C-alpha positions in Angstrom: -64.7 45.2 58.4 -63.1 41.8 58.3 -64.8 39.0 60.2 -62.5 36.1 59.5 -64.1 33.0 57.9 -61.2 31.0 56.7 -60.7 27.4 57.7 -57.1 26.3 58.1 -56.0 24.8 54.8 -59.4 24.5 53.2 -58.4 26.2 50.0 -60.0 25.8 46.6 -58.5 23.5 43.9 -59.5 22.8 40.3 -62.3 20.3 40.0 -63.7 17.8 37.5 -67.0 18.4 35.8 -68.0 14.8 36.4 -70.6 14.1 39.0 -69.2 11.6 41.5 -72.7 10.4 42.4 -73.1 9.0 38.9 -69.6 8.5 37.7 -68.3 6.6 40.7 -65.3 8.9 41.0 -64.2 10.6 44.2 -66.3 13.7 45.1 -64.9 17.1 44.1 -67.4 19.4 45.8 -68.7 19.6 49.4 -72.3 19.5 48.0 -71.7 16.0 46.6 -70.8 14.6 50.0 -73.4 12.8 52.1 -73.4 15.6 54.6 -76.4 17.3 56.2 -77.8 20.4 54.4 -76.8 22.5 57.4 -73.2 21.5 57.1 -73.1 22.0 53.4 -74.7 25.4 53.8 -72.0 26.4 56.3 -69.1 25.5 54.0 -70.7 27.3 51.2 -71.3 30.4 53.4 -67.6 30.2 54.2 -66.8 30.2 50.5 -65.5 26.7 50.1 -67.0 24.6 47.3 -64.1 22.4 46.1 -62.5 19.7 48.1 -58.8 19.5 48.6 -57.1 16.1 47.8 -57.0 15.0 51.4 -60.6 16.0 52.0 -61.8 14.3 48.8 -60.2 11.0 49.8 -60.7 11.0 53.5 -64.1 12.4 54.2 -66.1 9.6 52.6 -64.1 7.0 54.6 -64.5 8.9 57.9 -68.3 9.3 57.3 -68.5 5.5 57.2 -66.9 5.4 60.7 -63.7 3.7 59.5 -60.2 4.3 61.0 -57.8 6.3 58.9 -54.1 7.3 58.5 -53.9 10.5 56.5 -50.5 11.8 55.4 -50.3 15.3 53.9 -48.5 18.5 54.4 -49.7 21.4 56.7 -52.2 23.6 55.0 -53.8 20.8 53.0 -57.2 21.0 54.6 -56.9 18.4 57.3 -59.0 20.2 59.9 -62.1 20.3 57.7 -61.3 16.7 56.7 -61.9 15.3 60.2 -64.1 18.1 61.6 -67.0 17.7 59.1 -67.4 13.9 59.7 -67.3 14.6 63.5 -69.9 17.3 63.2 -72.1 15.1 61.0 -72.2 12.4 63.8 -72.4 14.7 66.9 -75.6 14.4 69.0 -76.2 17.8 70.5 -78.7 16.4 73.0 -76.0 14.2 74.6 -73.7 16.3 76.8 -70.7 14.0 77.1 -67.4 14.1 75.2 -68.1 12.5 71.8 -64.9 13.5 70.0 -61.3 14.3 71.1 -58.7 16.0 69.0 -55.1 15.9 70.2 -52.8 18.7 69.0 -49.1 19.3 69.7 -49.4 23.0 70.8 -51.8 25.4 72.5 -51.9 27.6 69.4 -53.0 24.7 67.2 -55.6 23.7 69.7 -57.0 27.3 69.6 -57.0 27.3 65.8 -58.7 23.9 65.5 -61.3 25.0 68.1 -62.0 28.1 66.1 -62.3 26.2 62.9 -64.7 23.6 64.3 -66.9 26.3 65.9 -67.1 28.0 62.5 -68.0 24.8 60.7 -70.5 23.9 63.5 -72.2 27.2 63.7 -75.5 25.7 62.5 -75.4 23.2 65.4 -77.3 25.1 68.1 -75.7 24.4 71.5 -72.5 22.9 70.2 -69.8 23.0 72.9 -66.2 22.8 71.8 -63.7 23.2 74.5 -59.9 23.8 74.2 -57.9 22.0 76.8 -54.3 23.1 76.8 -51.7 24.1 79.3 -50.6 27.7 80.2 -54.0 28.5 81.7 -55.6 27.4 85.1 -57.2 24.0 85.3 -60.3 25.0 87.3 -62.2 26.8 84.5 -61.6 23.9 82.2 -62.8 21.5 84.9 -65.9 23.5 85.5 -66.7 23.5 81.7 -66.2 19.7 81.6 -68.6 19.2 84.6 -71.3 21.2 82.7 -70.8 19.0 79.7 -69.2 19.4 76.3 -69.4 17.6 72.9 -65.8 18.0 71.5 -62.5 18.4 73.3 -59.5 19.8 71.6 -56.3 19.5 73.7 -52.6 19.0 74.1 -51.6 15.5 75.4 -50.2 16.8 78.7 -53.3 18.7 79.7 -55.7 16.1 78.4 -53.9 13.4 80.4 -53.9 15.7 83.5 -57.7 16.0 83.3 -58.1 12.2 82.8 -55.9 11.6 85.9 -57.9 14.1 88.0 -61.1 12.4 86.7 -62.3 15.6 85.2 -62.5 14.1 81.7 -64.6 11.0 81.1 -63.9 9.4 77.7 -65.9 6.3 78.3 -68.5 7.3 75.7 -66.0 8.7 73.2 -66.9 8.0 69.5 -63.9 9.5 67.7 -60.3 10.4 68.6 -58.0 12.4 66.2 -54.2 12.7 66.5 -53.5 15.9 64.5 -49.9 16.5 63.5 -49.0 13.2 65.3 -45.4 13.3 64.2 -44.9 16.7 65.9 -46.3 15.3 69.2 -43.7 12.6 69.0 -41.0 15.1 68.3 -42.1 17.0 71.4 -41.9 13.9 73.6 -45.6 13.1 74.0 -45.4 9.5 72.9 -46.2 8.1 76.4 -49.0 10.6 77.0 -50.6 9.8 73.6 -50.5 6.0 74.4 -52.0 6.5 77.9 -54.8 8.7 76.4 -55.6 6.1 73.7 -55.8 3.4 76.4 -58.3 5.5 78.3 -60.7 5.5 75.3 -63.2 2.8 74.3 -61.9 0.1 71.9 -65.0 0.8 69.7 -63.9 4.3 69.0 -63.0 5.6 65.5 -59.2 6.4 65.5 -57.8 9.0 63.0 -54.1 9.8 62.6 -53.2 12.9 60.5 -49.5 13.8 60.1 -47.0 15.2 57.6 -44.7 12.2 58.1 -45.2 8.7 59.6 -42.1 7.5 61.5 -42.0 3.9 62.9 -43.3 5.1 66.3 -46.6 6.2 64.7 -46.8 3.0 62.6 -46.5 1.0 65.8 -49.2 3.1 67.5 -51.4 2.5 64.5 -50.9 -1.2 64.8 -51.8 -1.1 68.5 -54.8 1.3 68.4 -56.4 1.2 65.0 -58.6 -1.3 63.3 -57.8 -2.0 59.7 -57.2 1.6 58.9 -57.4 3.1 55.4 -54.1 4.7 54.4 -54.2 8.0 52.4 -51.0 9.7 51.3 -51.1 13.0 49.5 -47.5 13.3 48.2 -45.7 16.4 49.3 -44.2 17.3 46.0 -41.9 20.2 46.0 -44.0 21.6 43.2 -46.7 22.2 45.8 -44.8 25.4 46.6 -44.9 26.6 43.0 -47.0 29.6 44.0 -44.3 30.7 46.4 -41.4 32.8 45.0 -38.3 31.7 46.8 -35.4 34.2 47.0 -32.0 34.0 48.7 -29.7 36.9 49.5 -26.0 36.4 50.3 -25.1 38.2 53.5 -22.4 38.3 56.2 -23.1 38.0 59.9 -22.5 41.7 60.2 -25.0 42.7 57.4 -27.9 40.3 58.2 -29.9 42.8 60.3 -29.5 45.8 58.0 -30.3 43.6 55.0 -33.5 42.4 56.6 -34.6 46.0 57.4 -33.8 47.0 53.8 -35.8 44.1 52.4 -38.8 45.0 54.7 -38.5 48.5 53.3 -38.4 47.2 49.7 -41.3 44.8 49.9 -43.4 46.6 52.6 -45.4 43.5 53.6 -48.5 44.1 55.7 -47.8 40.7 57.4 -44.6 38.8 57.7 -43.0 36.1 59.8 -39.2 36.2 60.4 -37.8 32.9 61.6 -34.7 32.7 63.9 -33.2 29.5 65.2 -32.8 30.6 68.9 -34.7 32.6 71.5 -31.7 34.9 71.9 -31.6 35.7 68.2 -35.4 36.5 68.3 -35.0 38.9 71.2 -32.0 40.7 69.7 -33.7 41.0 66.3 -36.9 42.4 67.8 -34.9 45.1 69.6 -33.1 46.1 66.3 -36.4 46.2 64.3 -38.2 48.2 67.0 -35.4 50.8 66.9 -35.9 50.9 63.1 -39.6 51.8 63.8 -40.9 48.4 62.6 -44.1 47.2 64.1 -42.9 43.9 65.6 -43.0 41.4 68.4 -41.3 38.1 69.2 -42.7 34.6 69.9 -40.5 32.0 71.5 -41.0 29.0 73.7 -40.2 30.7 77.0 -42.8 33.5 76.6 -45.6 33.3 79.1 -48.8 31.9 77.7 -51.0 35.0 78.1 -48.3 37.0 76.3 -48.1 34.5 73.5 -51.9 34.7 73.1 -51.8 38.5 73.0 -49.0 38.6 70.5 -50.8 36.2 68.2 -54.1 38.0 68.4 -52.3 41.3 67.4 -50.5 39.6 64.6 -53.6 38.0 63.2 -55.5 41.3 63.2 -52.6 43.3 61.7 -51.8 45.3 64.8 -48.3 43.8 64.5 -46.9 43.6 61.0 -43.7 41.6 61.6 -43.6 38.5 63.9 -40.1 37.2 64.9 -40.4 33.6 65.9 -38.6 30.3 66.6 -39.8 27.1 65.0 -41.0 25.6 68.3 -43.0 28.7 69.2 -44.5 29.0 65.7 -45.9 25.5 65.6 -49.6 25.6 64.8 -49.5 29.3 63.7 -51.8 29.9 60.8 -52.4 33.5 59.6 -54.5 34.7 56.8 -52.9 36.4 53.9 -49.4 36.1 55.2 -47.4 37.9 52.5 -43.8 37.0 53.3 -41.8 34.5 55.3 -38.2 35.5 56.1 -35.6 33.0 57.0 -33.3 35.2 59.0 -31.6 32.0 60.1 -31.8 29.0 57.7 -33.0 25.8 59.4 -30.7 22.8 59.6 -33.2 20.5 57.9 -34.7 21.2 54.5 -38.2 19.9 55.5 -38.3 22.5 58.2 -37.7 25.1 55.5 -40.6 23.8 53.4 -42.8 23.9 56.5 -41.8 27.5 57.2 -42.5 28.8 53.8 -45.7 26.9 53.4 -47.4 29.5 55.7 -47.4 31.9 52.8 -48.9 31.4 49.3 -52.1 29.7 50.5 -55.6 29.7 49.2 -54.3 30.0 45.6 -52.5 33.3 46.3 -48.9 34.0 45.4 -46.5 33.8 48.3 -42.9 35.1 48.9 -40.1 33.4 50.9 -36.9 35.3 51.4 -33.8 33.7 53.0 -30.6 35.3 54.2 -27.6 33.0 53.7 -24.0 33.5 54.9 -21.1 31.6 53.4 -21.5 29.1 56.2 -25.0 28.4 55.0 -23.9 27.2 51.5 -24.5 23.5 52.4 -28.0 24.3 53.8 -29.0 26.1 50.6 -27.8 23.2 48.5 -29.7 20.7 50.6 -32.9 22.8 50.3 -32.5 23.0 46.6 -31.9 19.2 46.4 -34.9 18.5 48.6 -37.2 20.8 46.6 -35.7 19.8 43.3 -35.5 23.5 42.2 -32.9 26.3 42.6 -33.6 29.3 44.8 -33.5 32.7 43.1 -30.1 34.3 43.9 -30.6 38.0 44.3 -28.1 40.9 44.5 -27.9 43.1 47.6 -26.3 46.0 45.8 -29.5 48.1 45.4 -30.4 47.5 49.1 -27.2 48.8 50.5 -27.8 51.4 53.3 -28.1 54.9 52.0 -27.8 58.2 53.6 -31.0 60.3 54.1 -31.6 62.5 51.2 -34.2 63.6 48.6 -34.0 60.2 46.8 -34.3 58.2 50.0 -37.4 56.0 50.0 -39.5 56.7 53.2 -39.5 53.8 55.6 -43.1 53.3 56.7 -43.8 50.1 58.6 -46.3 51.2 61.3 -49.3 48.9 61.9 -52.5 50.2 60.5 -54.5 48.7 63.3 -54.5 48.6 67.1 -56.1 46.0 69.4 -58.6 46.5 72.2 -59.2 44.0 74.9 -62.8 43.7 76.1 -63.5 42.0 79.4 -66.4 40.0 78.1 -66.6 37.0 75.8 -68.5 33.9 74.9 -69.5 33.1 78.5 -71.1 36.5 78.7 -72.9 35.8 75.5 -70.9 38.5 73.6 -70.9 38.1 69.9 -68.9 39.8 67.1 -72.0 41.6 66.0 -72.6 43.1 69.4 -69.1 44.6 69.5 -69.4 45.8 65.9 -72.8 47.4 66.8 -71.3 49.1 69.8 -68.6 50.7 67.7 -70.6 51.6 64.7 -74.0 52.4 66.2 -75.3 55.8 67.4 -73.2 55.6 70.6 -70.0 54.5 68.8 -70.3 56.5 65.6 -67.3 54.8 63.9 -67.3 53.6 60.3 -67.4 49.8 59.6 -64.3 50.2 57.5 -62.4 51.3 60.7 -63.1 47.9 62.4 -60.9 44.9 61.7 -60.9 41.4 63.0 -63.0 40.5 66.0 -62.1 37.5 68.1 -64.4 36.1 70.8 -62.9 34.0 73.6 -64.5 32.5 76.6 -64.0 35.4 79.0 -62.7 38.2 76.8 -62.6 39.5 73.3 -60.2 41.2 71.0 -61.2 43.8 68.4 -58.9 45.5 65.9 -59.6 49.1 65.1 -57.9 51.6 62.8 -54.9 53.2 64.5 -56.3 56.6 63.5 -59.4 56.2 65.6 -58.2 53.8 68.3 -58.3 56.3 71.2 -61.8 57.3 70.2 -62.9 53.7 70.0 -61.4 53.0 73.4 -63.2 56.0 75.0 -66.6 55.2 73.4 -66.5 51.5 74.4 -65.6 52.4 78.0 -68.3 55.1 78.2 -70.9 53.0 76.4 -72.3 49.5 76.7 -72.1 46.2 74.7 -75.3 44.3 74.6 -76.7 46.5 77.3 -73.8 45.8 79.7 -70.7 47.7 80.8 -67.3 46.0 80.1 -63.8 47.1 80.9 -61.9 47.9 77.7 -58.1 48.6 77.3 -55.4 48.6 74.7 -53.4 45.4 74.3 
């Protein structure tokens, strides 16, 4: 069974043997920070001992209540960098919003919310509420009326709640703009400014971003007080753990080449990037006909479908996700083996961001790009930007072959299937309750047949081995979870 415990970007790095408490150097381990024992215990339980560079430099500053501009790439550990100081200062006994985190997308809001809840699991009664579009306003309003401690939201929905007087930020202590440059790219500059104006001037203001254009510099001058500036340089060598391959193709051979490469590398989890929604839809149809476990993610997909697709991809019920850059913002998946650039992006920094989703937590990653003759300039600009050549590979041995005794069997079915349970956090359902219902006397399944369990407010997802999925569905529908009957269905 895999109960996920990773925190986005909080990977382990080499550390110094010197003790910062006595040497005056920056801390290298979470245990050396002035954090409460309960917080230190949580990060240790989650398996994180060493601080990433952005955490090492920013957490001591944030614990002192100072404003900060932090610049580092995605996956560098920014969430834990701002979440731990927030959790250290939270007063559970006060039921008003004490911290607000703004994110560019619903997916990133959900990811940040999950990470904060994991880090704050030793804070009894901690209430962290995601506030993003794509879902009804009323349940969010009701939760706000009951009182929360931390709000994580997109600028549009946060401003909507402020305008409707659902969200009171008058006692806010900390505001974080996470991936601020992306919020600007998505046209949220006015909303961001209005939200900041609605917060107390005494607040702590934190900007985290991969880049800092003039618009953000101007916002910093307007809304921050003598901020500390931390820049973790995004050196191309940071992707050294990612093997980067490029295959020369024609427009006519791109799809068959991708299928051949999937057959060759057999990844359990892969993202394929396309530049348009139309290309995504077309490619998913081609892959489905080739018996590849796949789904698409693009900006026009309805939100409940996006949520289900991402849940299935996270728990390995879908092995290949085809996505556009806009739809994939905020996606973070554990153990992503391969990133395919079916279409090369027009900007080299977008390429770096795409491939940065693999090769995390010290693991080796793989990025494979398909390039036509018209993509030559793009390949050259990527190589100039990363200051290293891409590995040029031959397609000859991947040429389509007729079925025969020497044909390698194509097997790309998902090993897991996803069940949707009509009970979640508000019904006091926990991952252990679902696991117990499946593996106890009534369920009778093996723990090894159970995959990732995700608990949401009003529903839950559980991944089960495809071989026993029908049995699991029947036994959950016939049995009880935590003494109650819930509706269970396949996603």
